[in-house]
N, C-alpha and C positions, 0 to 999 in steps of 0.2 A: 593323669591329669587332661583335662579336655581341651581340646585344639586353642581356644582362645587364649589360654592360661600359658600356651607354650609359644604362641605366633607373637602376642604383643611384644613381651620384653624382647624378642630376637628382631623381631621386624621394626618396632616402633622406632629403635635408635638409628635406623636408615632413614628414616622419614619423620624425625623429629615428632614422633607419638601420633602420626596421621595414620591409622591403622583402625579398619573399620568393619564389622561383619557384616556384610550382604549389602548395605546401601551406606552412603555418606549421611548423617544428621543433616536437615536442613538449618539447624541451629549453627553447624559447623563450617568455618569459612574453609571454601575448598582450593585453598593456595598447595602450589605443587612442590614437590611429589606428594602424592598419596596413595594407600593402597587399600584396597577393597578385599575382604575373601569369602568365601563360602564354602560349606561342606557341599560337594555335589552328589555323592553315594557314600554308602557305610555297609560294611558288611560285618555284623555280631559275631562275636566270638560265643558260641554255647556249648554247652556238654549235656552230659546226659541229666546233671541236675538242674538244666537252666541255663538262663543267661548268666554270663560271667559280669558283665559290666564293663568288658572290653571291647572292642571294635576297630577294624582296618576302615580309615577312612580315604576319601580321594577329595582333596581341596583345591579350588581354583583361587589362584592370588592374582589380582587384577592391578598391574602396577599404572598410574596415571602420571603423565608428565608432559611439559609443556617443548621440550627437546627432545627428538628423537634419539639422539645417541647417548643423552643421559638416561633417560628411557631402558635403554638396551643393557647399558653398563648397570643400572640398578637391580635389573632382573637377573644379571650374571651373581650381581651380590646377594640378592635375596635367595638365588639357588645355593649358592656356596654355602651362606650361614645356617640355613635349614638343614643340608647334607651334612655337614660337620657337627650340628649341634642336637639333631634329633635321629637317633637312630635305634630299630632299624627304619629306614625310610626308602621312598622311591620315587626320583624325579621322572615326570613322563611326557615332559616337553614343552615349551614354550610358543605361542601363536602371537604373533604381528599383528595389532588391528589400530584404527583410526577411528576416535570418536567423533562425528560429524558436528553433533550436538554442542560437545564442549570445546571441541578443537584442540584436543588432546591426542597424544600418542599413547596406546596402550599396548602393556605386555601382559598376555594372559599365561601363567604358570600353572601346571597340573602336577601336584604332587599327594605322594601319599606315605601316611603312617600312621599307628597306632594311637587309639584315645583309650581313657578311662573313663567313663561316665559315673557321677555321683547321684543317682536318681533318689538315694533315701538318706541325703546327708544335708539335707535342709534346714535352716538355722530355724529356732523357734521363734525369733523376731517375725519371720517371713511369715511363717504358718498362722502367726497370731493376726497377720491383717485380715485374713478370709475367714470372718467368725457367722457365726449364724445367730441372729437375734442379738446383735452386739456382743455375745461371748464368743471369746476366743475360740479358733479352729480346733485345739487338743481338746478343751473342756467341753467342747459341742459334740465332738467323738465318743467322748467318755459319758456322756451323757446320753447319746443316742445306743452306745453298748449296753447299758444298764436300763434301758425301755425296752417294755415288752414289746414286738413286733405284732401288727394285725395279723390275725390268722388268715388265710385264704378261703374265700366261701365257696 
């Protein structure tokens, strides 16, 4: 399961669904509290057969709140819920910050766990959005595969 699929259900209930990857969309009201997360590093699991699709990731979870004490409590709640529900996992600590631009308190949490990528499981409808000359992507690939490629001169 990829990181977002694990984080949204767990963290969303703590902040009324206000959990965002990397940035808060401009179209969204930034009412407090809210959480922004991002993957800051990953270590792929490989074997002699190649990439397994699994990796150990380190994520940064930033909690924004207009009240210091509630921000600290929410960070403890986040760590607790992740620790209880994602195993194996590793809590790497919390840093307290203040965002002068938004005038909000921020708790930055580093957390590590495994994720599984799904690189070849895209839906057909998604692939069909990216066609060549108005033809669906898969049909375009099939056509190219059946064409003779020009020889190098």
